[in-house]
N, C-alpha and C positions, 0 to 999 in steps of 0.2 A: 406423538409430537405434532404440533400444529404447524403446517406449512402454509405460510401466508401467500407466497407467490413463487413462480418458477424463475422469475427474474431476480438478479442480485440487487441488493440495496446499495446505496452509496456507502454505507458503513461496511458492508461486506467487501466491496471493491477496495476501499481504503485499507481494511485489515489485510487483505491479500497482497496489496502493494507493499505495505509495511513489512510483512513477512518476507517478501522477496528481497527487500532492501536490508534485511538484518545482516547479511553477509556481503552486501555491496553488489550492485547490479547496474548494468547499462540500460538505456531506454528500451532497446530491442528485447532484451531478456525480460524486463518487466512487462512489456506489452504482450509478448507471446506466452509467458508463464501465466498471465492473468486473463488471457483471451480477450484482449481489448483492441479497439481500433486506435489509430494514431490520434484522432481527434479526442477520444476519451482519455488517452494517455496524457496528452497535453493539458487537458482540463484538470485532471487529478494531480498531475505532477506540479502544476502551478499552485494549486491549493495546498499541497503538502509542503512545498518549498517555502511559500510565503508565510506559513504559520510555524515553520521551524521543526516540522516532524521528520523531514529528511534534509540532507545536505549534499551538495555536489562535491565530489572529491576528484581532483586531477590525478590520473594515474599514468599519464603519458601525453603526448602531443598528437592529436587533439582529444584523446580518449578521456571521457568523464564517466565516473560511476556515481551512483546515488546510494547513500548510506543512511541508515536509520540513526536519528539523534537520540539523546537521552529522553527528550520530550516525546519523541515518536515511540520509543520503547514503552514509556508509561501509558501513552494512548493505546497502544496495541494490547497491553496487559488489561487495561480497563475495558476495552471492547470485548476481549476474551472472557472477562469476568461477567459482564452483563449478558453476553450471549449464552454463557453456561447457566446462569441463573434462570434465563428464560427458556432454556432447553433448545436453543437454536444451534445450528452448525454453521460456522463461518469458514 
């Protein structure tokens, strides 16, 4: 297997975040599960929210969780397909 870098790519980070959001998760869980800084979390969350890959779900006051959308699920499946074809592990 060809290992291009020890650092995660943007695609890897997005895939990891989408996986965490499959069952719904808060910002803290997403940040810690994916070993991210708060600044990284904000950047990627904004990207995923504005493109409709995840959505905010109110589960209490003021608790919000983030859930994978149908579009996000398609994106995750496509990322998994490409990485499998290339022999990468995401």
